[in-house]
mmCIF entry with sequence, helices, sheets and N, C-alpha, C, O atoms, coordinates in Angstrom:
data_MODEL
# 
_entry.id   MODEL 
# 
_entity.id                         1 
_entity.type                       polymer 
_entity.pdbx_number_of_molecules   1 
# 
_entity_poly.entity_id                      1 
_entity_poly.type                           'polypeptide(L)' 
_entity_poly.nstd_linkage                   no 
_entity_poly.nstd_monomer                   no 
_entity_poly.pdbx_seq_one_letter_code       MLKGAAEKSVKEIIKQLCEWKKLEILEMNIQEDHIHYTKET 
_entity_poly.pdbx_seq_one_letter_code_can   MLKGAAEKSVKEIIKQLCEWKKLEILEMNIQEDHIHYTKET 
_entity_poly.pdbx_strand_id                 A 
# 
loop_
_entity_poly_seq.entity_id 
_entity_poly_seq.num 
_entity_poly_seq.mon_id 
_entity_poly_seq.hetero 
1 1  MET n 
1 2  LEU n 
1 3  LYS n 
1 4  GLY n 
1 5  ALA n 
1 6  ALA n 
1 7  GLU n 
1 8  LYS n 
1 9  SER n 
1 10 VAL n 
1 11 LYS n 
1 12 GLU n 
1 13 ILE n 
1 14 ILE n 
1 15 LYS n 
1 16 GLN n 
1 17 LEU n 
1 18 CYS n 
1 19 GLU n 
1 20 TRP n 
1 21 LYS n 
1 22 LYS n 
1 23 LEU n 
1 24 GLU n 
1 25 ILE n 
1 26 LEU n 
1 27 GLU n 
1 28 MET n 
1 29 ASN n 
1 30 ILE n 
1 31 GLN n 
1 32 GLU n 
1 33 ASP n 
1 34 HIS n 
1 35 ILE n 
1 36 HIS n 
1 37 TYR n 
1 38 THR n 
1 39 LYS n 
1 40 GLU n 
1 41 THR n 
# 
_struct_asym.id          A 
_struct_asym.entity_id   1 
# 
_struct_conf.conf_type_id            HELX_P 
_struct_conf.id                      HELX_P1 
_struct_conf.pdbx_PDB_helix_id       AA1 
_struct_conf.beg_label_comp_id       GLY 
_struct_conf.beg_label_asym_id       A 
_struct_conf.beg_label_seq_id        4 
_struct_conf.pdbx_beg_PDB_ins_code   ? 
_struct_conf.end_label_comp_id       TRP 
_struct_conf.end_label_asym_id       A 
_struct_conf.end_label_seq_id        20 
_struct_conf.pdbx_end_PDB_ins_code   ? 
_struct_conf.beg_auth_comp_id        GLY 
_struct_conf.beg_auth_asym_id        A 
_struct_conf.beg_auth_seq_id         4 
_struct_conf.end_auth_comp_id        TRP 
_struct_conf.end_auth_asym_id        A 
_struct_conf.end_auth_seq_id         20 
_struct_conf.pdbx_PDB_helix_class    1 
_struct_conf.details                 ? 
_struct_conf.pdbx_PDB_helix_length   17 
# 
_struct_conf_type.id          HELX_P 
_struct_conf_type.criteria    ? 
_struct_conf_type.reference   ? 
# 
_struct_sheet.id               AA1 
_struct_sheet.type             ? 
_struct_sheet.number_strands   2 
_struct_sheet.details          ? 
# 
_struct_sheet_order.sheet_id     AA1 
_struct_sheet_order.range_id_1   1 
_struct_sheet_order.range_id_2   2 
_struct_sheet_order.offset       ? 
_struct_sheet_order.sense        anti-parallel 
# 
loop_
_struct_sheet_range.sheet_id 
_struct_sheet_range.id 
_struct_sheet_range.beg_label_comp_id 
_struct_sheet_range.beg_label_asym_id 
_struct_sheet_range.beg_label_seq_id 
_struct_sheet_range.pdbx_beg_PDB_ins_code 
_struct_sheet_range.end_label_comp_id 
_struct_sheet_range.end_label_asym_id 
_struct_sheet_range.end_label_seq_id 
_struct_sheet_range.pdbx_end_PDB_ins_code 
_struct_sheet_range.beg_auth_comp_id 
_struct_sheet_range.beg_auth_asym_id 
_struct_sheet_range.beg_auth_seq_id 
_struct_sheet_range.end_auth_comp_id 
_struct_sheet_range.end_auth_asym_id 
_struct_sheet_range.end_auth_seq_id 
AA1 1 GLU A 24 ? ILE A 30 ? GLU A 24 ILE A 30 
AA1 2 ILE A 35 ? GLU A 40 ? ILE A 35 GLU A 40 
# 
loop_
_atom_site.group_PDB 
_atom_site.id 
_atom_site.type_symbol 
_atom_site.label_atom_id 
_atom_site.label_alt_id 
_atom_site.label_comp_id 
_atom_site.label_asym_id 
_atom_site.label_entity_id 
_atom_site.label_seq_id 
_atom_site.pdbx_PDB_ins_code 
_atom_site.Cartn_x 
_atom_site.Cartn_y 
_atom_site.Cartn_z 
_atom_site.occupancy 
_atom_site.B_iso_or_equiv 
_atom_site.pdbx_formal_charge 
_atom_site.auth_seq_id 
_atom_site.auth_comp_id 
_atom_site.auth_asym_id 
_atom_site.auth_atom_id 
_atom_site.pdbx_PDB_model_num 
ATOM 1   N N  . MET A 1 1  ? 6.637   18.154 12.949 1.00 0.00 ? 1  MET A N  1 
ATOM 2   C CA . MET A 1 1  ? 7.199   18.111 11.614 1.00 0.00 ? 1  MET A CA 1 
ATOM 3   C C  . MET A 1 1  ? 7.228   16.669 11.132 1.00 0.00 ? 1  MET A C  1 
ATOM 4   O O  . MET A 1 1  ? 7.678   15.775 11.847 1.00 0.00 ? 1  MET A O  1 
ATOM 5   N N  . LEU A 1 2  ? 6.755   16.455 9.941  1.00 0.00 ? 2  LEU A N  1 
ATOM 6   C CA . LEU A 1 2  ? 6.735   15.113 9.360  1.00 0.00 ? 2  LEU A CA 1 
ATOM 7   C C  . LEU A 1 2  ? 7.939   14.940 8.441  1.00 0.00 ? 2  LEU A C  1 
ATOM 8   O O  . LEU A 1 2  ? 7.833   15.061 7.221  1.00 0.00 ? 2  LEU A O  1 
ATOM 9   N N  . LYS A 1 3  ? 9.082   14.655 9.050  1.00 0.00 ? 3  LYS A N  1 
ATOM 10  C CA . LYS A 1 3  ? 10.324  14.444 8.314  1.00 0.00 ? 3  LYS A CA 1 
ATOM 11  C C  . LYS A 1 3  ? 11.029  13.226 8.886  1.00 0.00 ? 3  LYS A C  1 
ATOM 12  O O  . LYS A 1 3  ? 10.814  12.865 10.043 1.00 0.00 ? 3  LYS A O  1 
ATOM 13  N N  . GLY A 1 4  ? 11.855  12.605 8.093  1.00 0.00 ? 4  GLY A N  1 
ATOM 14  C CA . GLY A 1 4  ? 12.692  11.510 8.564  1.00 0.00 ? 4  GLY A CA 1 
ATOM 15  C C  . GLY A 1 4  ? 11.897  10.350 9.128  1.00 0.00 ? 4  GLY A C  1 
ATOM 16  O O  . GLY A 1 4  ? 11.009  9.813  8.466  1.00 0.00 ? 4  GLY A O  1 
ATOM 17  N N  . ALA A 1 5  ? 12.222  9.963  10.363 1.00 0.00 ? 5  ALA A N  1 
ATOM 18  C CA . ALA A 1 5  ? 11.589  8.812  11.006 1.00 0.00 ? 5  ALA A CA 1 
ATOM 19  C C  . ALA A 1 5  ? 10.087  9.033  11.206 1.00 0.00 ? 5  ALA A C  1 
ATOM 20  O O  . ALA A 1 5  ? 9.302   8.095  11.070 1.00 0.00 ? 5  ALA A O  1 
ATOM 21  N N  . ALA A 1 6  ? 9.684   10.261 11.526 1.00 0.00 ? 6  ALA A N  1 
ATOM 22  C CA . ALA A 1 6  ? 8.258   10.557 11.710 1.00 0.00 ? 6  ALA A CA 1 
ATOM 23  C C  . ALA A 1 6  ? 7.499   10.346 10.406 1.00 0.00 ? 6  ALA A C  1 
ATOM 24  O O  . ALA A 1 6  ? 6.403   9.784  10.409 1.00 0.00 ? 6  ALA A O  1 
ATOM 25  N N  . GLU A 1 7  ? 8.072   10.790 9.296  1.00 0.00 ? 7  GLU A N  1 
ATOM 26  C CA . GLU A 1 7  ? 7.438   10.609 7.986  1.00 0.00 ? 7  GLU A CA 1 
ATOM 27  C C  . GLU A 1 7  ? 7.278   9.126  7.678  1.00 0.00 ? 7  GLU A C  1 
ATOM 28  O O  . GLU A 1 7  ? 6.213   8.697  7.233  1.00 0.00 ? 7  GLU A O  1 
ATOM 29  N N  . LYS A 1 8  ? 8.317   8.346  7.908  1.00 0.00 ? 8  LYS A N  1 
ATOM 30  C CA . LYS A 1 8  ? 8.263   6.906  7.642  1.00 0.00 ? 8  LYS A CA 1 
ATOM 31  C C  . LYS A 1 8  ? 7.217   6.226  8.516  1.00 0.00 ? 8  LYS A C  1 
ATOM 32  O O  . LYS A 1 8  ? 6.484   5.356  8.047  1.00 0.00 ? 8  LYS A O  1 
ATOM 33  N N  . SER A 1 9  ? 7.146   6.618  9.782  1.00 0.00 ? 9  SER A N  1 
ATOM 34  C CA . SER A 1 9  ? 6.169   6.028  10.705 1.00 0.00 ? 9  SER A CA 1 
ATOM 35  C C  . SER A 1 9  ? 4.742   6.338  10.272 1.00 0.00 ? 9  SER A C  1 
ATOM 36  O O  . SER A 1 9  ? 3.893   5.447  10.240 1.00 0.00 ? 9  SER A O  1 
ATOM 37  N N  . VAL A 1 10 ? 4.476   7.591  9.942  1.00 0.00 ? 10 VAL A N  1 
ATOM 38  C CA . VAL A 1 10 ? 3.135   7.994  9.514  1.00 0.00 ? 10 VAL A CA 1 
ATOM 39  C C  . VAL A 1 10 ? 2.749   7.255  8.238  1.00 0.00 ? 10 VAL A C  1 
ATOM 40  O O  . VAL A 1 10 ? 1.624   6.769  8.122  1.00 0.00 ? 10 VAL A O  1 
ATOM 41  N N  . LYS A 1 11 ? 3.659   7.167  7.290  1.00 0.00 ? 11 LYS A N  1 
ATOM 42  C CA . LYS A 1 11 ? 3.388   6.470  6.033  1.00 0.00 ? 11 LYS A CA 1 
ATOM 43  C C  . LYS A 1 11 ? 3.051   5.000  6.301  1.00 0.00 ? 11 LYS A C  1 
ATOM 44  O O  . LYS A 1 11 ? 2.111   4.468  5.710  1.00 0.00 ? 11 LYS A O  1 
ATOM 45  N N  . GLU A 1 12 ? 3.793   4.349  7.171  1.00 0.00 ? 12 GLU A N  1 
ATOM 46  C CA . GLU A 1 12 ? 3.555   2.939  7.492  1.00 0.00 ? 12 GLU A CA 1 
ATOM 47  C C  . GLU A 1 12 ? 2.217   2.758  8.202  1.00 0.00 ? 12 GLU A C  1 
ATOM 48  O O  . GLU A 1 12 ? 1.497   1.799  7.923  1.00 0.00 ? 12 GLU A O  1 
ATOM 49  N N  . ILE A 1 13 ? 1.878   3.659  9.110  1.00 0.00 ? 13 ILE A N  1 
ATOM 50  C CA . ILE A 1 13 ? 0.591   3.576  9.814  1.00 0.00 ? 13 ILE A CA 1 
ATOM 51  C C  . ILE A 1 13 ? -0.567  3.722  8.834  1.00 0.00 ? 13 ILE A C  1 
ATOM 52  O O  . ILE A 1 13 ? -1.539  2.970  8.914  1.00 0.00 ? 13 ILE A O  1 
ATOM 53  N N  . ILE A 1 14 ? -0.480  4.678  7.910  1.00 0.00 ? 14 ILE A N  1 
ATOM 54  C CA . ILE A 1 14 ? -1.538  4.866  6.913  1.00 0.00 ? 14 ILE A CA 1 
ATOM 55  C C  . ILE A 1 14 ? -1.661  3.622  6.043  1.00 0.00 ? 14 ILE A C  1 
ATOM 56  O O  . ILE A 1 14 ? -2.774  3.182  5.755  1.00 0.00 ? 14 ILE A O  1 
ATOM 57  N N  . LYS A 1 15 ? -0.540  3.047  5.618  1.00 0.00 ? 15 LYS A N  1 
ATOM 58  C CA . LYS A 1 15 ? -0.572  1.824  4.809  1.00 0.00 ? 15 LYS A CA 1 
ATOM 59  C C  . LYS A 1 15 ? -1.239  0.680  5.567  1.00 0.00 ? 15 LYS A C  1 
ATOM 60  O O  . LYS A 1 15 ? -2.057  -0.044 5.000  1.00 0.00 ? 15 LYS A O  1 
ATOM 61  N N  . GLN A 1 16 ? -0.897  0.513  6.843  1.00 0.00 ? 16 GLN A N  1 
ATOM 62  C CA . GLN A 1 16 ? -1.482  -0.560 7.651  1.00 0.00 ? 16 GLN A CA 1 
ATOM 63  C C  . GLN A 1 16 ? -2.984  -0.362 7.831  1.00 0.00 ? 16 GLN A C  1 
ATOM 64  O O  . GLN A 1 16 ? -3.751  -1.321 7.742  1.00 0.00 ? 16 GLN A O  1 
ATOM 65  N N  . LEU A 1 17 ? -3.408  0.870  8.082  1.00 0.00 ? 17 LEU A N  1 
ATOM 66  C CA . LEU A 1 17 ? -4.836  1.148  8.232  1.00 0.00 ? 17 LEU A CA 1 
ATOM 67  C C  . LEU A 1 17 ? -5.599  0.864  6.944  1.00 0.00 ? 17 LEU A C  1 
ATOM 68  O O  . LEU A 1 17 ? -6.695  0.305  6.978  1.00 0.00 ? 17 LEU A O  1 
ATOM 69  N N  . CYS A 1 18 ? -5.027  1.245  5.819  1.00 0.00 ? 18 CYS A N  1 
ATOM 70  C CA . CYS A 1 18 ? -5.686  1.001  4.538  1.00 0.00 ? 18 CYS A CA 1 
ATOM 71  C C  . CYS A 1 18 ? -5.757  -0.494 4.236  1.00 0.00 ? 18 CYS A C  1 
ATOM 72  O O  . CYS A 1 18 ? -6.770  -0.967 3.721  1.00 0.00 ? 18 CYS A O  1 
ATOM 73  N N  . GLU A 1 19 ? -4.709  -1.237 4.544  1.00 0.00 ? 19 GLU A N  1 
ATOM 74  C CA . GLU A 1 19 ? -4.746  -2.692 4.371  1.00 0.00 ? 19 GLU A CA 1 
ATOM 75  C C  . GLU A 1 19 ? -5.833  -3.298 5.254  1.00 0.00 ? 19 GLU A C  1 
ATOM 76  O O  . GLU A 1 19 ? -6.596  -4.151 4.800  1.00 0.00 ? 19 GLU A O  1 
ATOM 77  N N  . TRP A 1 20 ? -5.908  -2.868 6.504  1.00 0.00 ? 20 TRP A N  1 
ATOM 78  C CA . TRP A 1 20 ? -6.903  -3.369 7.451  1.00 0.00 ? 20 TRP A CA 1 
ATOM 79  C C  . TRP A 1 20 ? -8.325  -3.111 6.949  1.00 0.00 ? 20 TRP A C  1 
ATOM 80  O O  . TRP A 1 20 ? -9.199  -3.967 7.079  1.00 0.00 ? 20 TRP A O  1 
ATOM 81  N N  . LYS A 1 21 ? -8.549  -1.927 6.375  1.00 0.00 ? 21 LYS A N  1 
ATOM 82  C CA . LYS A 1 21 ? -9.871  -1.561 5.866  1.00 0.00 ? 21 LYS A CA 1 
ATOM 83  C C  . LYS A 1 21 ? -10.083 -1.981 4.409  1.00 0.00 ? 21 LYS A C  1 
ATOM 84  O O  . LYS A 1 21 ? -11.112 -1.667 3.811  1.00 0.00 ? 21 LYS A O  1 
ATOM 85  N N  . LYS A 1 22 ? -9.103  -2.693 3.843  1.00 0.00 ? 22 LYS A N  1 
ATOM 86  C CA . LYS A 1 22 ? -9.153  -3.183 2.460  1.00 0.00 ? 22 LYS A CA 1 
ATOM 87  C C  . LYS A 1 22 ? -9.302  -2.035 1.450  1.00 0.00 ? 22 LYS A C  1 
ATOM 88  O O  . LYS A 1 22 ? -10.116 -2.095 0.528  1.00 0.00 ? 22 LYS A O  1 
ATOM 89  N N  . LEU A 1 23 ? -8.502  -1.005 1.651  1.00 0.00 ? 23 LEU A N  1 
ATOM 90  C CA . LEU A 1 23 ? -8.461  0.143  0.752  1.00 0.00 ? 23 LEU A CA 1 
ATOM 91  C C  . LEU A 1 23 ? -7.119  0.147  0.037  1.00 0.00 ? 23 LEU A C  1 
ATOM 92  O O  . LEU A 1 23 ? -6.104  -0.256 0.606  1.00 0.00 ? 23 LEU A O  1 
ATOM 93  N N  . GLU A 1 24 ? -7.114  0.595  -1.185 1.00 0.00 ? 24 GLU A N  1 
ATOM 94  C CA . GLU A 1 24 ? -5.874  0.691  -1.955 1.00 0.00 ? 24 GLU A CA 1 
ATOM 95  C C  . GLU A 1 24 ? -5.426  2.148  -2.014 1.00 0.00 ? 24 GLU A C  1 
ATOM 96  O O  . GLU A 1 24 ? -6.199  3.025  -2.400 1.00 0.00 ? 24 GLU A O  1 
ATOM 97  N N  . ILE A 1 25 ? -4.185  2.401  -1.635 1.00 0.00 ? 25 ILE A N  1 
ATOM 98  C CA . ILE A 1 25 ? -3.624  3.747  -1.732 1.00 0.00 ? 25 ILE A CA 1 
ATOM 99  C C  . ILE A 1 25 ? -3.161  3.948  -3.171 1.00 0.00 ? 25 ILE A C  1 
ATOM 100 O O  . ILE A 1 25 ? -2.310  3.209  -3.666 1.00 0.00 ? 25 ILE A O  1 
ATOM 101 N N  . LEU A 1 26 ? -3.716  4.937  -3.827 1.00 0.00 ? 26 LEU A N  1 
ATOM 102 C CA . LEU A 1 26 ? -3.342  5.235  -5.204 1.00 0.00 ? 26 LEU A CA 1 
ATOM 103 C C  . LEU A 1 26 ? -2.190  6.225  -5.263 1.00 0.00 ? 26 LEU A C  1 
ATOM 104 O O  . LEU A 1 26 ? -1.366  6.186  -6.177 1.00 0.00 ? 26 LEU A O  1 
ATOM 105 N N  . GLU A 1 27 ? -2.144  7.116  -4.274 1.00 0.00 ? 27 GLU A N  1 
ATOM 106 C CA . GLU A 1 27 ? -1.129  8.171  -4.267 1.00 0.00 ? 27 GLU A CA 1 
ATOM 107 C C  . GLU A 1 27 ? -0.990  8.704  -2.843 1.00 0.00 ? 27 GLU A C  1 
ATOM 108 O O  . GLU A 1 27 ? -1.981  8.839  -2.124 1.00 0.00 ? 27 GLU A O  1 
ATOM 109 N N  . MET A 1 28 ? 0.252   9.006  -2.438 1.00 0.00 ? 28 MET A N  1 
ATOM 110 C CA . MET A 1 28 ? 0.472   9.594  -1.110 1.00 0.00 ? 28 MET A CA 1 
ATOM 111 C C  . MET A 1 28 ? 1.605   10.602 -1.196 1.00 0.00 ? 28 MET A C  1 
ATOM 112 O O  . MET A 1 28 ? 2.652   10.334 -1.785 1.00 0.00 ? 28 MET A O  1 
ATOM 113 N N  . ASN A 1 29 ? 1.379   11.768 -0.598 1.00 0.00 ? 29 ASN A N  1 
ATOM 114 C CA . ASN A 1 29 ? 2.371   12.832 -0.578 1.00 0.00 ? 29 ASN A CA 1 
ATOM 115 C C  . ASN A 1 29 ? 2.404   13.407 0.834  1.00 0.00 ? 29 ASN A C  1 
ATOM 116 O O  . ASN A 1 29 ? 1.433   14.015 1.286  1.00 0.00 ? 29 ASN A O  1 
ATOM 117 N N  . ILE A 1 30 ? 3.521   13.212 1.525  1.00 0.00 ? 30 ILE A N  1 
ATOM 118 C CA . ILE A 1 30 ? 3.661   13.704 2.894  1.00 0.00 ? 30 ILE A CA 1 
ATOM 119 C C  . ILE A 1 30 ? 4.548   14.945 2.885  1.00 0.00 ? 30 ILE A C  1 
ATOM 120 O O  . ILE A 1 30 ? 5.702   14.903 2.459  1.00 0.00 ? 30 ILE A O  1 
ATOM 121 N N  . GLN A 1 31 ? 3.977   16.054 3.366  1.00 0.00 ? 31 GLN A N  1 
ATOM 122 C CA . GLN A 1 31 ? 4.705   17.308 3.499  1.00 0.00 ? 31 GLN A CA 1 
ATOM 123 C C  . GLN A 1 31 ? 5.091   17.487 4.966  1.00 0.00 ? 31 GLN A C  1 
ATOM 124 O O  . GLN A 1 31 ? 4.725   16.662 5.802  1.00 0.00 ? 31 GLN A O  1 
ATOM 125 N N  . GLU A 1 32 ? 5.812   18.532 5.282  1.00 0.00 ? 32 GLU A N  1 
ATOM 126 C CA . GLU A 1 32 ? 6.260   18.770 6.658  1.00 0.00 ? 32 GLU A CA 1 
ATOM 127 C C  . GLU A 1 32 ? 5.106   18.953 7.633  1.00 0.00 ? 32 GLU A C  1 
ATOM 128 O O  . GLU A 1 32 ? 5.226   18.595 8.805  1.00 0.00 ? 32 GLU A O  1 
ATOM 129 N N  . ASP A 1 33 ? 3.985   19.508 7.163  1.00 0.00 ? 33 ASP A N  1 
ATOM 130 C CA . ASP A 1 33 ? 2.897   19.818 8.088  1.00 0.00 ? 33 ASP A CA 1 
ATOM 131 C C  . ASP A 1 33 ? 1.537   19.254 7.687  1.00 0.00 ? 33 ASP A C  1 
ATOM 132 O O  . ASP A 1 33 ? 0.534   19.553 8.334  1.00 0.00 ? 33 ASP A O  1 
ATOM 133 N N  . HIS A 1 34 ? 1.487   18.441 6.627  1.00 0.00 ? 34 HIS A N  1 
ATOM 134 C CA . HIS A 1 34 ? 0.217   17.844 6.228  1.00 0.00 ? 34 HIS A CA 1 
ATOM 135 C C  . HIS A 1 34 ? 0.444   16.657 5.290  1.00 0.00 ? 34 HIS A C  1 
ATOM 136 O O  . HIS A 1 34 ? 1.550   16.431 4.798  1.00 0.00 ? 34 HIS A O  1 
ATOM 137 N N  . ILE A 1 35 ? -0.631  15.910 5.058  1.00 0.00 ? 35 ILE A N  1 
ATOM 138 C CA . ILE A 1 35 ? -0.565  14.706 4.225  1.00 0.00 ? 35 ILE A CA 1 
ATOM 139 C C  . ILE A 1 35 ? -1.690  14.750 3.205  1.00 0.00 ? 35 ILE A C  1 
ATOM 140 O O  . ILE A 1 35 ? -2.818  15.124 3.526  1.00 0.00 ? 35 ILE A O  1 
ATOM 141 N N  . HIS A 1 36 ? -1.375  14.364 1.967  1.00 0.00 ? 36 HIS A N  1 
ATOM 142 C CA . HIS A 1 36 ? -2.377  14.154 0.927  1.00 0.00 ? 36 HIS A CA 1 
ATOM 143 C C  . HIS A 1 36 ? -2.281  12.695 0.512  1.00 0.00 ? 36 HIS A C  1 
ATOM 144 O O  . HIS A 1 36 ? -1.188  12.177 0.286  1.00 0.00 ? 36 HIS A O  1 
ATOM 145 N N  . TYR A 1 37 ? -3.426  12.035 0.411  1.00 0.00 ? 37 TYR A N  1 
ATOM 146 C CA . TYR A 1 37 ? -3.408  10.698 -0.155 1.00 0.00 ? 37 TYR A CA 1 
ATOM 147 C C  . TYR A 1 37 ? -4.732  10.424 -0.845 1.00 0.00 ? 37 TYR A C  1 
ATOM 148 O O  . TYR A 1 37 ? -5.780  10.934 -0.449 1.00 0.00 ? 37 TYR A O  1 
ATOM 149 N N  . THR A 1 38 ? -4.658  9.612  -1.880 1.00 0.00 ? 38 THR A N  1 
ATOM 150 C CA . THR A 1 38 ? -5.820  9.208  -2.645 1.00 0.00 ? 38 THR A CA 1 
ATOM 151 C C  . THR A 1 38 ? -5.968  7.715  -2.469 1.00 0.00 ? 38 THR A C  1 
ATOM 152 O O  . THR A 1 38 ? -5.002  6.966  -2.612 1.00 0.00 ? 38 THR A O  1 
ATOM 153 N N  . LYS A 1 39 ? -7.182  7.282  -2.159 1.00 0.00 ? 39 LYS A N  1 
ATOM 154 C CA . LYS A 1 39 ? -7.416  5.862  -1.947 1.00 0.00 ? 39 LYS A CA 1 
ATOM 155 C C  . LYS A 1 39 ? -8.577  5.402  -2.807 1.00 0.00 ? 39 LYS A C  1 
ATOM 156 O O  . LYS A 1 39 ? -9.401  6.198  -3.257 1.00 0.00 ? 39 LYS A O  1 
ATOM 157 N N  . GLU A 1 40 ? -8.621  4.104  -3.021 1.00 0.00 ? 40 GLU A N  1 
ATOM 158 C CA . GLU A 1 40 ? -9.718  3.504  -3.766 1.00 0.00 ? 40 GLU A CA 1 
ATOM 159 C C  . GLU A 1 40 ? -10.426 2.538  -2.835 1.00 0.00 ? 40 GLU A C  1 
ATOM 160 O O  . GLU A 1 40 ? -9.786  1.729  -2.164 1.00 0.00 ? 40 GLU A O  1 
ATOM 161 N N  . THR A 1 41 ? -11.752 2.623  -2.796 1.00 0.00 ? 41 THR A N  1 
ATOM 162 C CA . THR A 1 41 ? -12.510 1.738  -1.907 1.00 0.00 ? 41 THR A CA 1 
ATOM 163 C C  . THR A 1 41 ? -12.985 0.510  -2.626 1.00 0.00 ? 41 THR A C  1 
ATOM 164 O O  . THR A 1 41 ? -13.639 -0.342 -2.026 1.00 0.00 ? 41 THR A O  1 
# 
């Protein structure tokens, strides 16, 4: 389940990966069992 601390951790990991790959996150929506995000390359 992606709630609470797990949700925050996943969000931070995705942000760090996108920064590393020089991608911009345009939108992110984390649900209990899946993630949607839009990025710009």
